[in-house]
C-alpha positions as CSV (number, residue, x, y, z in Angstrom):
1,M,-16.5,-26.7,-9.5
2,K,-18.4,-24.0,-11.5
3,P,-16.4,-23.1,-14.7
4,I,-15.0,-19.3,-14.3
5,K,-15.2,-17.8,-17.6
6,A,-12.3,-15.4,-18.4
7,I,-10.6,-13.3,-21.1
8,L,-7.2,-12.0,-21.4
9,V,-6.1,-8.6,-22.5
10,D,-2.4,-7.9,-23.1
11,D,-0.5,-6.3,-26.2
12,E,2.6,-8.4,-25.6
13,K,2.0,-11.9,-27.3
14,H,4.3,-13.9,-25.3
15,C,2.7,-12.4,-22.1
16,L,-0.7,-13.6,-23.5
17,D,0.7,-17.0,-24.4
18,T,2.3,-17.7,-21.3
19,L,-0.6,-16.6,-18.9
20,S,-3.2,-18.6,-21.3
21,R,-0.7,-21.8,-20.8
22,D,-0.4,-21.7,-17.2
23,L,-4.2,-21.3,-16.6
24,T,-4.8,-24.1,-18.5
25,R,-2.3,-26.2,-17.1
26,H,-3.1,-25.4,-13.2
27,C,-6.6,-23.7,-13.3
28,P,-8.7,-26.0,-15.1
29,E,-11.9,-24.7,-14.4
30,V,-11.1,-21.2,-15.9
31,Q,-12.2,-21.4,-19.4
32,I,-10.7,-18.8,-21.5
33,E,-13.4,-17.0,-23.9
34,A,-11.0,-14.8,-26.1
35,I,-7.7,-13.5,-26.0
36,F,-6.8,-9.8,-26.8
37,D,-3.6,-8.0,-28.0
38,N,-5.5,-4.7,-28.7
39,P,-7.4,-3.3,-25.7
40,Q,-10.0,-1.4,-28.4
41,H,-10.8,-4.8,-29.2
42,A,-11.4,-6.3,-25.9
43,L,-13.4,-3.0,-25.1
44,A,-15.6,-3.7,-28.1
45,W,-16.0,-7.2,-27.1
46,L,-16.9,-6.5,-23.5
47,R,-19.5,-4.2,-24.5
48,E,-21.6,-7.3,-26.0
49,N,-20.0,-10.0,-23.8
50,T,-19.9,-10.6,-19.9
51,P,-17.0,-13.0,-18.7
52,D,-16.5,-13.6,-15.0
53,V,-13.1,-12.4,-14.7
54,V,-10.9,-10.0,-17.1
55,F,-7.0,-10.5,-16.7
56,L,-6.0,-7.1,-17.7
57,D,-2.6,-5.6,-18.6
58,V,-1.9,-2.0,-16.8
59,V,0.2,-0.3,-19.6
60,M,-0.6,-0.7,-23.2
61,P,0.1,1.7,-26.0
62,Q,-3.5,2.2,-27.2
63,M,-4.9,2.8,-24.1
64,T,-4.4,1.6,-20.4
65,G,-6.2,-0.8,-18.6
66,F,-7.5,1.9,-16.3
67,Q,-8.9,3.8,-19.0
68,L,-10.5,0.6,-20.7
69,L,-12.3,0.3,-17.3
70,E,-13.3,3.9,-17.2
71,Q,-15.3,3.3,-20.6
72,L,-17.0,0.2,-18.9
73,K,-18.4,1.4,-15.6
74,P,-20.1,0.0,-13.9
75,T,-18.3,-3.1,-14.4
76,S,-20.2,-6.6,-14.2
77,F,-17.1,-8.6,-14.0
78,H,-14.3,-8.9,-11.7
79,V,-10.6,-7.8,-12.6
80,I,-7.1,-9.4,-12.4
81,F,-4.6,-6.7,-13.3
82,T,-1.3,-8.0,-15.0
83,T,1.7,-5.5,-14.8
84,A,5.8,-5.9,-15.1
85,H,5.5,-2.3,-13.3
86,S,6.1,-2.7,-9.7
87,E,6.1,1.1,-8.9
88,Y,3.1,3.4,-8.6
89,A,0.6,1.6,-10.5
90,V,1.0,-1.7,-8.1
91,Q,0.9,0.7,-5.2
92,A,-2.2,2.3,-6.1
93,L,-3.6,-1.1,-6.9
94,R,-2.8,-2.4,-3.2
95,I,-4.0,0.5,-1.2
96,S,-7.4,0.2,-3.3
97,A,-7.9,-3.6,-2.5
98,I,-7.9,-4.5,-6.1
99,D,-6.1,-8.0,-7.2
100,Y,-3.3,-7.9,-9.5
101,L,-0.5,-10.1,-10.6
102,L,3.2,-9.0,-10.9
103,K,4.8,-10.3,-14.3
104,P,6.3,-12.8,-14.7
105,I,3.4,-14.5,-13.0
106,V,4.4,-17.0,-10.4
107,K,2.2,-20.0,-10.2
108,E,1.6,-19.8,-6.4
109,E,0.2,-15.9,-7.0
110,L,-2.0,-17.0,-9.6
111,L,-3.5,-19.9,-7.9
112,A,-4.0,-17.5,-4.7
113,A,-5.7,-14.9,-7.2
114,I,-7.9,-17.6,-8.7
115,D,-8.9,-18.4,-5.0
116,R,-9.8,-15.2,-4.2
117,L,-11.9,-15.1,-7.2
118,H,-14.0,-17.9,-6.1
119,N,-14.7,-16.0,-2.9
120,T,-16.2,-13.2,-4.6
121,N,-19.5,-15.1,-5.3
122,G,-19.2,-13.4,-9.0
123,A,-19.6,-10.0,-8.0
124,G,-17.9,-7.8,-10.5
125,L,-15.2,-4.9,-9.4
126,P,-16.9,-2.8,-6.6
127,I,-17.4,0.8,-7.8
128,P,-15.8,2.0,-4.8
129,H,-12.6,0.3,-5.2
130,L,-12.4,1.4,-9.0
131,E,-13.4,5.0,-7.8
132,A,-10.6,4.9,-5.2
133,L,-8.0,3.3,-7.6
134,L,-9.0,6.1,-10.2
135,Y,-8.3,8.8,-7.6
136,N,-5.2,7.1,-6.5
137,L,-3.8,7.2,-9.9
138,E,-4.2,11.1,-10.2
139,K,-0.5,11.8,-9.1
140,A,-0.1,14.2,-12.2
141,N,-3.3,16.2,-11.6
142,H,-3.0,19.5,-10.0
143,I,-5.7,18.6,-7.6
144,K,-4.1,15.6,-5.7
145,R,-6.4,13.7,-4.0
146,I,-6.1,10.0,-2.9
147,G,-8.8,7.2,-1.9
148,L,-8.6,6.0,1.6
149,P,-10.1,2.7,2.6
150,T,-12.0,3.4,5.9
151,R,-14.4,0.9,7.8
152,A,-17.4,2.5,6.1
153,G,-15.9,2.5,2.5
154,Y,-13.5,5.2,1.0
155,D,-12.9,8.8,1.9
156,F,-11.1,10.7,-0.9
157,V,-9.1,13.8,0.4
158,P,-6.8,16.2,-0.8
159,T,-3.0,15.0,0.1
160,D,-2.4,18.8,1.1
161,D,-4.9,18.4,3.5
162,I,-3.4,15.3,5.6
163,F,-0.8,16.5,8.2
164,Y,0.3,13.3,9.5
165,C,-0.3,9.5,9.9
166,E,0.3,7.5,12.9
167,A,0.2,3.7,12.8
168,D,-2.5,2.0,15.5
169,G,-1.7,-1.7,15.5
170,N,-2.3,-2.9,11.7
171,Y,-4.2,0.3,11.0
172,V,-3.6,4.1,10.7
173,N,-5.0,7.1,12.0
174,V,-4.9,9.9,9.5
175,F,-5.0,13.3,11.0
176,M,-6.5,16.3,8.7
177,N,-6.3,19.9,8.5
178,G,-9.3,21.3,10.9
179,G,-8.2,18.5,13.4
180,E,-10.2,15.8,11.5
181,K,-9.1,12.0,12.1
182,L,-9.6,8.9,9.6
183,F,-9.1,5.4,10.7
184,V,-7.8,3.8,7.7
185,T,-7.8,0.3,7.2
186,R,-4.4,-0.4,5.9
187,S,-1.2,-0.5,7.5
188,L,1.3,2.2,7.8
189,K,3.7,0.5,5.2
190,E,1.1,0.4,2.9
191,L,0.0,3.9,3.0
192,E,3.7,4.8,3.0
193,S,3.9,2.9,-0.3
194,L,1.5,5.6,-1.8
195,L,1.8,8.9,-0.3
196,E,5.8,8.5,-1.0
197,T,4.6,9.7,-4.4
198,F,3.4,12.9,-3.1
199,S,5.2,15.2,-0.5
200,F,5.3,12.7,2.2
201,C,8.1,11.0,4.4
202,R,8.3,8.4,6.8
203,I,10.1,9.5,9.9
204,H,9.8,7.2,12.4
205,H,8.3,3.6,12.4
206,S,4.9,4.7,13.7
207,F,4.6,8.3,11.8
208,I,4.8,9.5,8.2
209,V,4.5,13.4,8.1
210,N,3.4,15.6,5.1
211,L,6.7,17.6,4.6
212,A,4.4,20.6,3.2
213,H,3.3,21.0,6.9
214,V,6.9,20.7,8.9
215,S,7.5,24.0,10.1
216,R,10.4,23.2,12.1
217,Y,13.1,20.6,13.2
218,I,14.5,20.2,16.3
219,R,18.1,18.6,16.4
220,G,18.9,15.4,18.5
221,D,19.8,12.0,18.4
222,G,17.0,11.8,15.6
223,G,15.4,14.9,16.4
224,E,11.8,16.1,16.5
225,V,9.5,18.1,14.0
226,I,6.9,20.5,14.5
227,L,4.2,20.8,12.4
228,G,2.1,24.0,11.4
229,N,-0.5,22.7,13.7
230,G,1.6,22.7,16.7
231,I,2.2,18.9,16.9
232,T,5.7,17.5,17.7
233,L,6.4,14.2,16.5
234,P,9.6,12.2,16.9
235,V,12.2,11.4,14.1
236,S,13.8,8.0,14.6
237,R,17.8,8.4,14.5
238,N,17.8,5.6,11.2
239,R,15.3,8.1,9.4
240,K,16.7,11.3,10.0
241,D,19.2,11.8,7.0
242,D,16.3,10.7,4.4
243,F,13.9,13.2,6.4
244,L,16.4,16.0,6.1
245,E,17.2,15.4,2.4
246,K,13.8,15.4,1.6
247,W,12.6,18.5,3.7
248,K,15.4,20.9,2.3
249,L,14.2,19.8,-1.3
């Protein structure tokens, strides 16, 4: 098996020690070229060297893993993010189809990540994936946009332009302002984990709505909502209270 040249970047020494030990023990094809507890030092090294993969921490005091990558675009290496934060960053990583490992890293997940790495044919982090990730991390930006994966690539859309999302098997139809419809190649559950950071709510097993576009609620067992474009959608009984609480805010 062809060796995989790797570097590890994490500001926590015990995380570096653990990952280094686990890679040596369970993934003998991985050759650790360098280990950095300072992302600035890793950035300088990466400007002069090209590994096959970088195991990159997400949250570090000097700069985040995302900020490091922004300074290296386009990347010529694969990235496996490592993070102890299972909230927004992981949601963005998941929807952007970028590999990540949650700390504490489990052996089986590490092996699966290395197996996926073998199947990349040595390609670096695709620019569309990185661009989508960076867009999806803009929750604090005044112009809120997300990168939605479609069959053709990624569409970057303002969240305010999304009226509602409807499950279509394992995928999702996203209905936009102006009547446009996007076919998104993610499940409704995956999309929910990203959109809930904005003003969206899952109202039914098949629907997510943009609360900003809900103009009326009609009482019932679960009830119904009427959107600003005239569309009426059902609210399931078990999601009614959550919807009403969020809609009133």
